[in-house]
C-alpha positions in Angstrom: 13.0 43.2 46.0 13.7 39.6 45.2 17.3 38.2 45.0 18.5 34.8 44.0 21.4 33.3 45.9 23.3 30.0 45.2 24.3 28.1 48.3 27.5 26.1 47.7 27.2 22.4 48.2 23.4 22.5 48.5 22.6 22.0 44.8 19.6 24.3 45.0 18.8 28.0 44.8 17.8 29.8 47.9 15.2 32.5 47.3 14.3 35.0 49.8 12.4 38.2 49.9 13.8 41.4 51.3 10.6 43.1 52.3 10.4 46.6 51.0 7.2 48.6 51.6 6.5 49.2 47.9 7.1 45.6 46.8 5.1 43.6 49.4 2.5 42.5 46.9 5.0 41.5 44.2 7.0 39.4 46.6 3.8 37.6 47.9 2.8 36.7 44.4 6.2 35.3 43.6 6.0 33.1 46.7 2.6 31.9 45.7 3.8 31.0 42.3 6.8 29.2 43.7 4.5 27.1 46.0 2.3 26.3 43.1 5.2 25.1 41.0 6.4 23.0 43.9 3.0 21.4 44.3 2.7 20.7 40.6 6.2 19.1 40.5 5.2 16.9 43.5 1.8 15.8 42.2 2.5 15.9 38.4 0.7 17.9 35.8 -3.0 17.3 35.8 -3.4 17.4 32.0 -1.2 15.6 29.4 -1.5 14.5 25.7 -1.3 10.7 25.8 -1.4 9.9 22.1 -1.7 11.5 18.7 -2.5 9.3 15.7 -1.9 10.8 12.3 -1.3 8.5 9.2 2.2 9.1 8.0 1.4 8.6 4.3 -2.0 8.8 2.6 -3.2 8.9 -1.0 -4.6 12.1 -2.4 -8.3 12.3 -2.4 -8.6 10.2 0.7 -10.5 10.9 3.9 -8.2 11.1 6.9 -8.9 10.9 10.6 -6.7 12.7 13.1 -6.9 11.5 16.7 -5.8 13.2 19.8 -6.1 11.6 23.3 -5.3 13.2 26.7 -5.3 12.1 30.3 -5.6 14.0 33.5 -5.0 13.5 37.2 -7.7 11.4 39.0 -7.6 13.7 42.1 -9.6 16.4 40.2 -12.4 16.7 37.6 -11.6 16.8 33.9 -9.7 20.1 33.6 -10.0 20.3 29.8 -10.6 23.8 28.4 -9.9 23.3 24.7 -8.4 21.1 22.0 -6.8 22.7 19.1 -5.3 21.4 15.8 -2.6 23.1 13.7 -0.9 22.3 10.4 2.6 23.6 10.8 1.9 26.9 12.6 -1.6 27.6 11.4 -4.6 26.6 13.5 -7.6 25.1 11.6 -9.7 23.4 14.3 -10.8 24.2 17.9 -13.0 22.3 20.3 -14.2 24.0 23.5 -16.6 21.7 25.4 -18.3 24.6 27.3 -19.0 26.6 24.2 -22.2 26.1 22.1 -21.5 24.8 19.5 -18.2 23.4 20.7 -16.6 23.1 17.3 -15.0 26.0 15.4 -13.2 25.6 12.1 -10.7 28.2 10.8 -10.2 28.4 7.0 -6.9 27.0 5.8 -6.0 26.2 2.2 -6.2 22.5 1.3 -7.6 21.6 4.7 -11.3 20.4 4.5 -12.8 19.6 7.9 -16.0 17.4 8.1 -17.6 18.8 11.2 -20.3 16.1 11.3 -17.5 13.5 11.8 -15.3 15.5 14.1 -15.4 15.7 17.9 -13.2 16.3 21.0 -10.8 13.5 20.1 -11.2 13.1 16.4 -10.9 15.5 13.4 -12.0 14.2 10.0 -10.3 15.7 6.9 -11.8 15.0 3.4 -10.3 15.1 -0.1 -6.8 15.7 1.0 -4.3 16.7 -1.7 -0.5 16.8 -2.1 -0.6 20.4 -0.7 -2.4 19.2 2.5 0.9 17.6 3.7 2.5 19.0 6.8 3.2 18.7 10.4 -0.1 18.2 12.3 0.0 19.2 16.0 -2.7 18.7 18.6 -2.7 21.0 21.6 -4.7 20.5 24.8 -5.2 23.3 27.4 -6.5 22.9 30.9 -9.0 25.2 32.6 -8.3 27.6 35.4 -6.6 28.1 37.7 -3.5 26.3 36.2 -4.2 26.5 32.4 -1.8 23.7 31.7 -0.9 23.2 28.0 0.6 20.2 26.3 0.9 19.3 22.6 2.3 16.7 20.3 2.9 16.7 16.5 3.1 14.1 13.7 4.0 14.6 10.1 1.6 13.5 7.3 2.6 13.3 3.6 0.0 13.1 0.9 1.1 11.4 -2.3 -0.3 11.3 -5.9 -0.3 7.7 -7.2 -0.4 6.7 -10.9 -3.9 6.6 -12.4 -3.0 3.8 -14.9 -0.5 1.1 -15.4 1.9 -0.5 -15.2 2.0 -1.8 -18.8 4.8 -3.8 -20.4 5.7 -3.0 -24.0 8.3 -4.3 -26.5 7.7 -8.0 -26.0 4.5 -10.0 -26.5 2.9 -12.5 -24.2 4.2 -16.0 -25.0 6.8 -14.7 -27.4 9.4 -17.3 -28.3 13.0 -16.7 -27.5 16.3 -18.6 -27.3 19.3 -18.4 -25.0 21.7 -15.7 -26.1 19.0 -13.5 -27.6 18.6 -9.9 -26.3 15.2 -8.9 -25.1 14.2 -5.2 -24.6 11.1 -4.5 -22.5 9.6 -1.2 -21.4 7.4 -0.7 -18.4 5.2 2.4 -18.4 3.1 3.9 -15.6 1.2 7.1 -15.1 2.6 10.2 -13.3 3.1 10.1 -9.6 4.4 12.5 -6.9 6.8 11.6 -5.5 8.2 9.6 -8.5 7.6 5.9 -8.5 10.3 3.3 -7.7 10.3 1.0 -10.7 12.3 -2.2 -10.8 12.4 -5.6 -12.6 12.5 -9.2 -11.7 13.2 -12.3 -13.9 11.4 -15.4 -12.7 10.5 -13.5 -9.5 14.2 -12.9 -8.6 15.9 -9.6 -8.9 17.3 -8.9 -12.3 21.1 -9.6 -12.2 23.7 -7.0 -13.1 23.9 -8.3 -16.7 20.3 -7.2 -17.2 20.6 -3.4 -17.4 17.6 -1.2 -16.8 17.0 2.6 -16.6 14.2 4.8 -15.5 13.0 8.0 -17.1 10.0 10.3 -17.4 8.6 11.4 -20.7 5.4 13.0 -22.1 2.6 11.0 -23.4 -0.2 13.0 -25.0 0.6 15.9 -22.8 0.9 13.7 -19.7 4.0 12.8 -17.8 4.8 9.1 -18.0 7.3 7.1 -16.0 9.2 4.5 -18.0 11.7 1.9 -17.1 13.5 -0.1 -19.8 15.0 -3.5 -19.3 17.6 -5.0 -21.6 18.7 -8.5 -20.9 20.5 -11.4 -22.7 18.4 -14.5 -22.2 20.2 -17.3 -20.4 19.7 -21.1 -20.4 19.0 -21.0 -16.7 16.1 -18.6 -17.1 14.5 -20.9 -19.6 15.2 -24.1 -17.6 11.5 -24.8 -17.3 10.6 -23.9 -20.8 9.6 -20.3 -20.1 10.7 -17.2 -18.2 8.7 -14.4 -16.6 9.6 -10.7 -16.8 7.9 -8.7 -14.1 7.8 -4.9 -13.7 7.2 -3.7 -10.1 6.0 -0.2 -9.4 5.9 1.2 -5.8 5.1 4.7 -4.5 6.0 5.2 -0.9 4.1 2.6 1.3 0.6 3.1 -0.2 0.9 2.0 -3.8 2.3 -1.3 -5.3 1.4 -2.8 -8.7 3.0 -5.4 -11.0 2.8 -6.3 -14.7 4.4 -9.4 -16.2 5.0 -11.1 -19.5 5.9 -14.7 -20.2 8.5 -15.6 -22.8 8.6 -19.2 -24.1 11.6 -21.3 -25.1 11.5 -21.5 -28.9 13.1 -25.0 -28.9 11.0 -26.4 -26.1 8.6 -29.3 -27.1 5.2 -27.9 -27.8 2.0 -29.8 -28.6 1.2 -29.1 -32.3 -2.5 -29.3 -32.6 -5.2 -31.1 -30.8 -4.8 -34.9 -31.0 -6.1 -37.9 -29.2 -4.5 -41.1 -27.9 -4.5 -43.8 -30.6 -2.4 -47.0 -30.6 -0.1 -45.6 -27.9 0.8 -42.3 -29.5 -0.6 -38.8 -29.8 -2.3 -38.3 -33.2 -2.5 -34.8 -34.5 -5.9 -33.8 -36.0 -6.9 -31.0 -38.3 -10.6 -30.7 -38.9 -12.4 -33.9 -38.1 -12.2 -35.6 -34.8 -11.5 -39.3 -34.3 -11.8 -41.1 -31.0 -10.2 -44.2 -29.7 -12.8 -46.9 -29.5 -12.4 -50.7 -29.2 -8.7 -50.5 -30.3 -9.2 -48.4 -33.4 -9.9 -44.9 -34.5 -13.6 -44.1 -34.9 -14.4 -41.2 -37.2 -17.2 -39.1 -35.9 -19.2 -36.4 -37.6 -22.0 -34.9 -35.5 -22.2 -36.9 -32.3 -19.2 -37.5 -30.1 -18.3 -40.8 -28.5 -15.6 -41.6 -26.0 -13.7 -44.7 -24.9 -15.0 -45.7 -21.5 -14.8 -49.2 -19.9 -14.1 -50.9 -23.1 -17.1 -49.5 -25.0 -18.1 -46.3 -26.8 -20.2 -44.0 -24.7 -22.2 -41.3 -26.6 -22.0 -37.9 -25.1 -24.1 -34.9 -25.8 -22.9 -31.7 -24.2 -20.2 -32.4 -21.6 -16.9 -33.9 -22.7 -15.0 -36.6 -20.9 -11.6 -38.0 -21.4 -9.9 -41.3 -20.7 -7.5 -40.7 -17.9 -5.7 -43.3 -15.7 -8.5 -45.8 -16.1 -11.4 -43.4 -15.4 -13.4 -40.7 -17.1 -12.3 -37.1 -16.3 -15.2 -34.6 -17.0 -14.2 -31.4 -18.7 -16.3 -28.4 -19.4 -14.7 -25.6 -21.4 -10.9 -26.3 -21.7 -9.6 -29.1 -23.9 -7.2 -31.7 -22.8 -5.6 -34.8 -24.2 -4.0 -38.1 -23.0 -0.2 -37.7 -23.4 2.6 -39.8 -21.8 0.4 -41.4 -19.3 -1.2 -38.1 -18.0 -3.8 -35.6 -19.0 -2.3 -32.6 -20.7 -4.0 -29.2 -20.7 -2.9 -26.6 -23.2 -1.6 -23.4 -21.6 -3.9 -21.1 -23.5 
């Protein structure tokens, strides 16, 4: 019979065995167990999980690697008996090095193990879905005589990201606006789970309180669509440089981020009318035919093009050159003109 007795002031429990003829074996086993526990507490456990790497958030359809590392005492050989993986409380993977083959996979809904890319320390999951989310736990177990067990768990969330978008509707690219006008823009993006965080910026700064926006979900041809609507009164400050940029930002967790923007142009900002060329110190608008500045006068040209260069007309065939700051600037596709002492390129 074994009794526990607390010795006052000692801070420990005094265990002793009262030897009874029919309990000798039981008492001896208890003493051996006590000695084993004392030895383990003195030398440390021989097997421990040292690290579990599971991505916290992944996109549905991805391939995911789960990694489990362990360490053991150096005073004895590797004591590993098995490595097991669980999602929540359900086991789906087991690795026993002494078994042939060492890998065994247990069927579990929405968990697809690629055995060819799995091993003692790594388990590869393919085509994960939203339903694959859960708490993934790695458990290592030592071999006899101690059969130590240690585990560690990490949560993984699988998200569905939008398959299209974002798209901005309600305002056109380079649409002309004036201060005081109200613009209404809508940003649309495909369905996601969890819902996307949609927000707006104006000239890359957060939309101020006077620019109201709201988010909602609606159907589009049988699909769920996430929509955010921005309503803002244009200010002089936003158009200080002649244009303003509305940007819709869409974010889903930490794995998805997209933007869409539209530029609105100040309606009263000076705009180049047509294509014109420098003549007699001013910009000359042209309609159909092209004239070029040559020897101090406009030279009409029909088929071939000539350009003012070093005080004379230089014929050109394919490539175009422009007089700029006393030198020729070659151009290929885009058109430019000499204006206010510098070469101006149209925006579009």
